[in-house]
C-alpha positions as CSV (number, residue, x, y, z in Angstrom):
1,M,65.9,143.4,-85.5
2,V,68.3,142.0,-88.1
3,T,69.5,139.4,-85.6
4,K,66.0,138.4,-84.7
5,R,65.2,137.9,-88.4
6,F,68.3,135.9,-88.8
7,Y,67.4,133.5,-86.0
8,V,63.8,133.2,-87.3
9,G,65.1,132.4,-90.8
10,A,67.6,129.9,-89.5
11,A,65.0,128.2,-87.4
12,A,62.6,128.0,-90.4
13,L,65.4,126.6,-92.5
14,A,66.3,124.0,-89.9
15,L,62.6,123.0,-89.6
16,F,62.4,122.7,-93.4
17,F,65.4,120.4,-93.5
18,L,64.0,118.4,-90.6
19,L,60.8,117.9,-92.4
20,V,62.5,116.9,-95.6
21,S,64.7,114.4,-93.7
22,Y,61.5,113.0,-92.0
23,L,59.8,112.5,-95.4
24,I,62.8,110.8,-96.9
25,A,63.2,108.5,-93.9
26,R,59.5,107.7,-94.0
27,E,59.7,106.9,-97.7
28,Y,62.7,104.7,-97.2
29,D,61.1,103.0,-94.2
30,S,57.9,102.3,-96.2
31,S,60.0,100.9,-99.0
32,K,61.8,98.5,-96.6
33,F,58.4,97.6,-95.0
34,G,56.9,96.8,-98.4
35,S,59.7,94.5,-99.2
36,V,59.3,92.5,-95.9
37,E,55.6,92.5,-96.3
38,S,55.9,91.0,-99.8
39,Q,58.2,88.3,-98.6
40,V,55.8,87.4,-95.7
41,R,53.0,87.0,-98.3
42,S,55.2,84.7,-100.4
43,Y,56.0,82.7,-97.2
44,Q,52.2,82.5,-96.5
45,A,51.5,81.3,-100.0
46,E,54.0,78.5,-99.8
47,S,52.5,77.5,-96.5
48,E,49.1,77.4,-98.1
49,E,50.4,75.2,-100.9
50,T,51.8,72.7,-98.3
51,R,48.5,72.8,-96.4
52,L,46.7,71.8,-99.6
53,L,49.0,68.9,-100.2
54,L,48.3,67.6,-96.7
55,S,44.6,68.2,-97.2
56,Y,44.7,66.3,-100.6
57,A,46.3,63.3,-98.9
58,D,43.7,63.3,-96.2
59,T,40.9,63.5,-98.7
60,F,42.1,61.0,-101.4
61,G,44.9,59.1,-99.7
62,E,48.4,58.9,-100.8
63,Q,47.9,57.0,-104.1
64,D,51.5,57.7,-105.0
65,E,53.2,57.9,-101.7
66,E,56.7,58.5,-103.1
67,A,55.6,61.4,-105.2
68,F,53.5,62.9,-102.4
69,C,56.3,62.7,-99.9
70,E,58.8,64.2,-102.4
71,A,56.5,67.1,-103.1
72,L,55.7,67.6,-99.4
73,Q,59.4,67.7,-98.4
74,L,60.3,70.0,-101.3
75,N,57.6,72.5,-100.2
76,I,58.7,72.4,-96.6
77,R,62.3,73.0,-97.5
78,K,61.3,76.0,-99.6
79,S,59.3,77.4,-96.7
80,R,62.1,76.7,-94.3
81,D,64.7,78.6,-96.5
82,R,62.3,81.6,-96.9
83,G,61.7,81.6,-93.2
84,Y,65.5,81.7,-92.4
85,A,65.9,84.7,-94.8
86,L,62.9,86.5,-93.3
87,V,63.9,86.1,-89.7
88,N,67.1,88.0,-90.3
89,R,65.2,90.7,-92.2
90,L,62.8,91.1,-89.3
91,R,65.6,91.4,-86.8
92,D,67.2,94.2,-88.8
93,F,63.9,95.8,-89.3
94,E,63.1,95.8,-85.5
95,R,66.4,97.4,-84.7
96,A,66.2,100.1,-87.4
97,N,62.5,100.8,-87.9
98,L,61.0,103.8,-86.2
99,L,58.1,104.7,-88.4
100,A,56.2,101.9,-90.1
101,D,53.7,99.8,-88.1
102,Y,54.4,96.2,-89.1
103,E,52.7,94.5,-86.1
104,L,50.4,92.5,-88.4
105,V,53.2,91.4,-90.6
106,R,55.3,90.3,-87.7
107,R,52.4,88.3,-86.2
108,Q,51.7,86.7,-89.6
109,Y,55.3,85.7,-89.9
110,Y,55.3,83.9,-86.6
111,L,52.0,82.2,-87.3
112,N,53.5,80.9,-90.6
113,N,56.4,79.5,-88.5
114,V,53.9,77.6,-86.3
115,E,52.4,76.2,-89.4
116,L,55.8,75.2,-90.8
117,W,56.5,73.4,-87.5
118,L,53.2,71.5,-87.6
119,Q,53.7,70.6,-91.3
120,S,57.2,69.3,-90.7
121,T,55.8,67.1,-87.9
122,Q,53.0,65.9,-90.1
123,A,55.4,65.1,-92.9
124,E,57.5,62.9,-90.6
125,Q,54.3,61.2,-89.4
126,K,52.9,60.6,-92.9
127,C,56.1,59.8,-94.7
128,G,58.2,58.2,-92.0
129,Q,61.1,60.3,-93.0
130,K,63.4,62.2,-90.8
131,D,66.0,64.0,-92.9
132,S,66.6,66.8,-90.4
133,R,66.8,67.7,-86.7
134,L,64.2,70.1,-85.5
135,A,64.8,72.9,-83.0
136,L,62.0,75.2,-81.9
137,F,63.6,78.5,-80.8
138,F,61.5,80.4,-78.4
139,T,62.4,84.1,-78.3
140,E,61.1,87.6,-77.3
141,T,60.3,90.3,-79.8
142,M,58.6,93.1,-77.9
143,R,61.7,94.1,-75.9
144,T,65.4,93.8,-76.5
145,C,66.3,90.4,-75.3
146,N,70.1,90.2,-75.5
147,D,70.3,86.6,-74.6
148,C,67.8,85.8,-77.3
149,L,69.9,87.7,-79.9
150,V,73.0,85.9,-78.8
151,Q,71.3,82.5,-79.0
152,G,69.9,83.4,-82.5
153,E,73.4,84.2,-83.8
154,V,74.7,80.9,-82.4
155,L,71.9,79.0,-84.1
156,D,72.6,80.8,-87.4
157,A,76.2,79.7,-87.2
158,L,75.2,76.2,-86.3
159,R,72.9,75.9,-89.3
160,N,75.7,76.7,-91.6
161,Q,77.8,73.9,-89.9
162,C,74.9,71.5,-89.9
163,P,72.6,71.7,-93.0
164,S,70.3,69.0,-91.6
165,L,69.3,71.3,-88.7
166,Q,65.9,72.9,-89.0
167,V,65.4,75.9,-86.7
168,I,61.9,77.4,-86.4
169,T,61.6,80.6,-84.4
170,L,58.5,81.3,-82.2
171,A,57.8,84.5,-80.4
172,T,56.8,84.0,-76.8
173,D,55.4,87.5,-76.2
174,L,52.9,88.2,-78.9
175,G,50.0,86.4,-77.3
176,L,49.5,84.1,-80.3
177,A,47.3,81.2,-79.2
178,P,49.1,78.3,-81.0
179,I,52.5,79.5,-79.5
180,E,50.9,79.7,-76.1
181,L,49.8,76.1,-76.4
182,A,53.2,75.1,-77.5
183,K,54.8,76.8,-74.5
184,K,52.4,74.9,-72.2
185,R,53.1,71.6,-74.0
186,F,56.8,71.8,-73.6
187,G,57.0,73.8,-70.3
188,V,58.6,76.9,-71.8
189,N,58.4,79.7,-69.2
190,T,61.3,81.9,-70.2
191,A,63.3,83.0,-73.3
192,P,65.5,82.0,-74.9
193,A,64.5,78.4,-74.9
194,L,64.9,75.5,-77.3
195,V,62.8,72.4,-77.8
196,V,64.7,69.6,-79.7
197,D,62.7,67.2,-81.8
198,N,59.4,68.1,-80.1
199,S,60.7,66.6,-76.9
200,K,63.8,67.9,-75.1
201,L,63.6,71.4,-73.5
202,L,66.8,73.5,-73.2
203,T,66.6,76.8,-71.3
204,G,69.1,79.7,-71.2
205,V,71.8,80.5,-73.7
206,K,73.6,77.5,-75.0
207,T,77.0,77.6,-76.7
208,R,77.6,76.4,-80.2
209,A,79.6,73.4,-78.8
210,Q,76.7,72.5,-76.4
211,L,74.1,72.7,-79.1
212,A,76.3,70.8,-81.6
213,S,76.6,68.0,-79.1
214,E,72.8,68.0,-78.3
215,L,71.9,68.0,-82.0
216,G,74.5,65.7,-83.4
217,C,76.2,68.4,-85.5
218,N,79.8,67.7,-84.5
């Protein structure tokens, strides 16, 4: 009888500690999720600001083209830097997260990336400036794509070597309509894949040396 009570008590205690651990993990997970969600909202707000700049120019014309282009490029750089910081947070979150449902946040992040790509292209068309090389990085997010992870790390290293390189990450497997159109436009059928300057398609994992040569980052 004593032995039975001992095992029942031990089981109850183990269950208690398991529940406490679960609640702590859930609170910590929610805290991390809240931080990422807040950054995505900030990213979205910056994208909206750039969208309004472009809308203003379409409505009234660029009365002061130099000031307009300067403001436009500044906003795009701000969004680009925030996007770089966020993509690494999302990668870490995807690896570690088990509890919080962040599907909406993830989708919003990649939609913001689409908008950043389009805004960067519009800025070049309107201002005739090309102060960076553009690489669209097509990756998978719904499963572990080891080649995608390797290519992402290579691109991160290359950006540090080549500050003029602008990398915009697009998820191929979320069913987002603008990204599906981009895949068809550039002939992207697999991941990882890169599209350089809205024209040249590169498929498969590329080394740092290969990409440096393609992008003029030697």
